[in-house]
C-alpha positions as CSV (number, residue, x, y, z in Angstrom):
1,X,10.7,-25.0,-6.7
2,X,9.5,-21.7,-8.1
3,X,6.6,-23.6,-10.0
4,X,5.4,-25.1,-6.8
5,X,5.5,-21.8,-5.1
6,X,3.4,-20.3,-7.8
7,X,1.0,-23.2,-8.0
8,X,0.4,-23.1,-4.1
9,X,-0.1,-19.4,-4.3
10,X,-2.6,-19.7,-7.1
11,X,-4.5,-22.3,-4.9
12,X,-4.9,-19.7,-2.1
13,X,-6.0,-17.0,-4.3
14,X,-2.8,-15.3,-5.1
15,X,-2.4,-14.6,-9.1
16,X,0.6,-12.3,-8.8
17,X,3.8,-13.5,-7.3
18,X,7.3,-12.9,-8.5
19,X,10.8,-13.0,-7.1
20,X,13.3,-10.2,-6.3
21,X,16.9,-10.8,-5.6
22,X,18.4,-10.6,-2.2
23,X,20.2,-7.3,-3.1
24,X,21.8,-5.0,-2.1
25,X,19.8,-2.7,-4.0
26,X,22.3,0.1,-4.8
27,X,19.9,1.7,-7.5
28,X,17.4,2.1,-4.8
29,X,20.0,3.5,-2.3
30,X,20.5,6.6,-4.6
31,X,16.7,7.1,-4.8
32,X,16.5,7.0,-0.9
33,X,19.3,9.0,-0.5
34,X,17.8,11.7,-2.8
35,X,14.5,11.6,-0.7
36,X,16.4,12.4,2.4
37,X,18.2,15.1,0.7
38,X,15.1,16.8,-0.2
39,X,13.2,16.1,3.0
40,X,10.5,13.5,1.8
41,X,11.1,11.1,4.7
42,X,8.2,10.4,6.9
43,X,7.7,8.9,10.5
44,X,6.5,5.8,8.8
45,X,9.9,5.0,7.0
46,X,12.7,3.1,8.6
47,X,15.5,5.4,9.2
48,X,18.3,2.9,8.9
49,X,19.0,3.2,5.0
50,X,21.1,0.2,4.9
51,X,18.2,-2.2,6.3
52,X,16.1,-0.7,3.4
53,X,18.4,-2.1,0.7
54,X,19.9,-5.1,2.3
55,X,17.4,-8.0,3.0
56,X,20.0,-9.9,4.8
57,X,20.4,-7.2,7.7
58,X,16.7,-8.4,8.3
59,X,17.2,-12.2,7.8
60,X,20.6,-13.5,8.0
61,X,21.4,-15.7,4.9
62,X,18.7,-14.0,2.7
63,X,19.0,-15.4,-0.8
64,X,15.8,-14.1,-2.5
65,X,12.6,-12.2,-1.6
66,X,9.2,-13.5,-2.8
67,X,6.6,-10.7,-3.5
68,X,3.1,-11.0,-3.8
69,X,0.3,-8.8,-4.9
70,X,-3.2,-8.5,-3.4
71,X,-5.8,-6.7,-5.7
72,X,-8.5,-5.0,-4.0
73,X,-10.5,-2.9,-6.4
74,X,-14.4,-3.7,-6.0
75,X,-15.6,-0.7,-8.1
76,X,-16.5,3.0,-7.5
77,X,-19.0,3.6,-4.7
78,X,-20.7,7.3,-5.0
79,X,-21.6,7.5,-1.5
80,X,-18.1,6.5,-0.1
81,X,-16.3,8.9,2.2
82,X,-13.4,6.8,3.0
83,X,-10.6,5.4,0.4
84,X,-11.1,2.3,-1.5
85,X,-8.2,0.5,0.1
86,X,-10.3,0.6,3.5
87,X,-13.7,-0.7,2.1
88,X,-12.8,-4.2,3.0
89,X,-11.6,-5.9,6.1
90,X,-8.0,-4.9,7.4
91,X,-5.7,-5.9,4.6
92,X,-2.8,-6.1,6.9
93,X,-4.5,-9.3,8.7
94,X,-5.6,-10.8,5.4
95,X,-2.2,-10.5,3.7
96,X,-0.2,-11.6,6.7
97,X,-2.4,-14.7,6.9
98,X,-1.8,-15.5,3.2
99,X,2.0,-15.0,3.7
100,X,1.9,-17.1,6.6
101,X,0.4,-20.0,4.6
102,X,3.2,-19.7,2.1
103,X,5.8,-19.8,4.7
104,X,4.3,-22.9,6.2
105,X,4.0,-24.5,2.8
106,X,7.6,-23.9,1.9
107,X,8.9,-24.9,5.3
108,X,7.3,-28.4,4.6
109,X,9.1,-28.9,1.3
110,X,12.5,-27.0,1.9
111,X,15.0,-28.3,4.3
112,X,16.1,-25.8,7.0
113,X,13.8,-23.1,5.3
114,X,13.8,-19.7,7.1
115,X,11.7,-16.7,6.3
116,X,10.3,-13.4,7.6
117,X,7.1,-11.9,6.1
118,X,5.9,-8.3,6.0
119,X,2.9,-6.3,4.9
120,X,3.4,-2.4,5.1
121,X,5.6,-2.6,8.3
122,X,8.7,-4.2,7.0
123,X,12.1,-2.7,6.5
124,X,12.3,-2.8,2.7
125,X,10.6,-0.9,0.1
126,X,7.6,-2.9,-1.1
127,X,6.7,-1.1,-4.3
128,X,10.6,-1.4,-5.5
129,X,10.5,-5.2,-4.6
130,X,7.3,-5.7,-6.7
131,X,8.8,-3.7,-9.5
132,X,11.8,-5.6,-9.3
133,X,9.9,-9.1,-9.2
134,X,8.4,-8.2,-12.5
135,X,4.7,-7.6,-11.2
136,X,4.2,-4.0,-12.3
137,X,5.7,-0.8,-13.6
138,X,6.0,2.7,-11.9
139,X,3.4,5.5,-12.3
140,X,4.2,9.2,-12.3
141,X,2.4,9.2,-8.9
142,X,4.9,6.8,-7.6
143,X,2.3,4.0,-7.6
144,X,3.1,0.5,-8.8
145,X,0.8,-0.2,-11.7
146,X,-0.1,-3.8,-13.0
147,X,-1.8,-4.4,-16.4
148,X,-4.8,-6.3,-14.9
149,X,-5.5,-4.6,-11.6
150,X,-4.2,-1.2,-12.4
151,X,-2.7,0.2,-9.1
152,X,-5.4,-1.0,-6.8
153,X,-3.1,-3.7,-5.2
154,X,-1.4,-4.5,-1.7
155,X,1.9,-5.7,-1.5
156,X,3.4,-8.4,0.8
157,X,6.7,-10.0,0.7
158,X,8.8,-12.8,2.3
159,X,12.4,-12.7,2.7
160,X,13.9,-16.1,2.8
161,X,16.9,-18.3,2.6
162,X,16.2,-20.2,-0.5
163,X,17.7,-19.0,-3.9
164,X,14.7,-18.6,-6.1
165,X,15.6,-17.2,-9.4
166,X,14.8,-13.5,-9.6
167,X,12.4,-12.2,-12.1
168,X,12.9,-9.5,-14.6
169,X,11.5,-6.0,-14.3
170,X,9.1,-4.7,-16.8
171,X,10.8,-2.3,-19.2
172,X,8.1,0.5,-19.1
173,X,6.5,3.1,-17.2
174,X,3.2,4.6,-17.3
175,X,2.2,6.7,-20.3
176,X,3.0,9.9,-18.3
177,X,-0.3,11.7,-19.3
178,X,0.2,14.0,-16.2
179,X,-3.5,13.7,-15.3
180,X,-2.5,12.7,-11.7
181,X,-0.1,15.9,-11.6
182,X,-2.9,18.2,-12.4
183,X,-5.6,16.3,-10.2
184,X,-3.7,16.1,-7.1
185,X,-5.1,18.6,-4.4
186,X,-1.9,19.1,-2.7
187,X,0.2,19.4,-5.9
188,X,2.3,16.6,-4.3
189,X,3.5,15.0,-7.7
190,X,6.3,16.8,-9.2
191,X,6.4,14.5,-12.5
192,X,9.7,12.8,-11.7
193,X,8.1,9.3,-10.4
194,X,8.3,10.9,-6.8
195,X,5.8,12.2,-4.3
196,X,6.0,14.8,-1.7
197,X,4.2,13.1,1.1
198,X,3.8,16.2,3.2
199,X,1.5,17.6,0.5
200,X,-0.4,14.3,-0.1
201,X,-3.9,14.4,1.0
202,X,-3.9,10.8,1.9
203,X,-0.8,11.3,4.4
204,X,-2.4,14.6,5.7
205,X,-5.8,12.8,6.5
206,X,-3.7,10.4,8.8
207,X,-1.7,13.0,10.7
208,X,-2.4,12.9,14.5
209,X,-0.7,16.2,14.9
210,X,-2.6,19.5,14.7
211,X,-3.0,20.3,11.0
212,X,-1.7,23.7,9.4
213,X,-3.9,26.0,7.5
214,X,-2.3,24.7,4.3
215,X,-3.1,21.0,5.4
216,X,-6.7,22.0,6.0
217,X,-7.2,23.7,2.6
218,X,-5.8,20.4,0.9
219,X,-8.2,18.4,3.0
220,X,-11.0,20.3,2.1
221,X,-10.6,19.6,-1.6
222,X,-12.2,16.1,-1.6
223,X,-14.9,14.4,0.6
224,X,-12.9,11.4,1.7
225,X,-12.3,11.3,5.5
226,X,-9.5,9.0,5.3
227,X,-7.0,8.4,2.4
228,X,-7.4,9.7,-1.1
229,X,-8.0,8.2,-4.4
230,X,-7.8,11.0,-6.7
231,X,-4.5,10.4,-8.4
232,X,-5.7,6.6,-8.9
233,X,-9.2,7.8,-10.0
234,X,-7.9,9.9,-12.9
235,X,-5.3,7.5,-14.1
236,X,-5.8,5.9,-17.5
237,X,-4.3,2.6,-16.4
238,X,-6.9,2.1,-13.9
239,X,-9.7,2.3,-16.6
240,X,-11.3,-1.0,-17.5
241,X,-9.3,-2.9,-15.0
242,X,-10.5,-6.4,-13.4
243,X,-12.3,-6.4,-10.1
244,X,-10.4,-8.2,-7.3
245,X,-10.3,-12.0,-7.5
246,X,-10.1,-12.3,-3.6
247,X,-13.2,-13.1,-1.8
248,X,-11.5,-11.7,1.2
249,X,-11.8,-8.1,-0.3
250,X,-15.3,-8.5,-1.8
251,X,-17.2,-9.3,1.6
252,X,-18.1,-7.1,4.7
253,X,-17.5,-3.8,2.7
254,X,-17.7,-0.7,4.7
255,X,-17.6,2.5,2.3
256,X,-19.4,5.3,4.4
257,X,-18.8,6.4,8.0
258,X,-21.6,8.6,9.9
259,X,-20.7,11.7,11.9
260,X,-23.5,11.2,14.2
261,X,-22.5,7.5,15.0
262,X,-18.8,8.2,15.6
263,X,-19.4,11.4,17.6
264,X,-21.7,9.6,19.9
265,X,-19.4,6.6,20.7
266,X,-16.2,6.3,23.1
267,X,-12.8,5.7,21.8
268,X,-13.1,2.3,23.1
269,X,-16.4,1.6,21.3
270,X,-14.9,3.1,18.0
271,X,-12.1,0.6,18.5
272,X,-14.4,-2.3,19.2
273,X,-16.5,-1.6,16.1
274,X,-14.0,-0.9,13.6
275,X,-11.0,-3.1,14.9
276,X,-10.9,-5.1,11.8
277,X,-10.6,-1.7,9.4
278,X,-7.5,-0.3,8.2
279,X,-8.7,3.2,9.1
280,X,-9.2,2.2,12.9
281,X,-5.5,2.3,13.8
282,X,-5.7,6.3,13.7
283,X,-8.5,6.4,16.1
284,X,-11.8,8.0,16.5
285,X,-10.3,11.6,17.0
286,X,-8.6,11.8,13.7
287,X,-11.7,10.8,11.8
288,X,-13.8,13.3,13.7
289,X,-11.3,16.2,13.0
290,X,-11.3,15.4,9.3
291,X,-15.1,15.3,9.3
292,X,-15.2,18.7,10.9
293,X,-12.5,20.2,8.5
294,X,-14.2,18.8,5.3
295,X,-17.8,19.5,6.2
296,X,-18.5,22.4,8.5
297,X,-22.0,21.1,9.1
298,X,-21.3,17.3,9.3
299,X,-24.7,16.6,10.9
């Protein structure tokens, strides 16, 4: 059945697929408890720790987790003022569509198949699942790194009630060259494979609340209005990587936002124009604020 799954995934453009066990993930529990202890939890994370380590609390009878990677790298664009992960159409919709196709396929060949699919908004820790499924290894910057596509991958997973045999994690980490530590504009990478999100420029660029003076100084250290690619750009594991194999992330690219355009349209028009982009969910106001902090004369 696992071979059938992988063949189907290949047929819809998914090269990287693996299986994580259904837990509970007690090794992850220790990591998450440490994050809470040092104050690294953000509003984007599920506050129920047990749900983050026990797939069966999300899907009763869970027996495995299918994990898929979706590479998105299309090269460096010198004129870009948004992060690489937002160049293409909203990855949430693309990944959700692919996971749904997998679910329908398995439902047709497995009796009483049940599943729940997630990208970003799920209860489990996606990078951990991808690591457990043997799809990549950890970088000091806390990213999941793959041999072929580097760290430029989205992660989707399917909690399900079929006992697929779990894959084995890779027994390696990044080369720990410390380039990401030195380059990080907010000094958010302590070097122990964790990251302080509150010092992370990408997180700061997405905050809706008023930014502190420290936040503003961190934001000013790069030109990207939304997100941050610095720790990935300097990573040796991201040199000589393959471009994405997925057409969905090659077409309809948008790499540059215009201050004049955005400042002269309404919030409603902003959402109409950019509703299919991953940066739009934070709204026009956040983008304009970042423009005005990063470039004092954005015109």
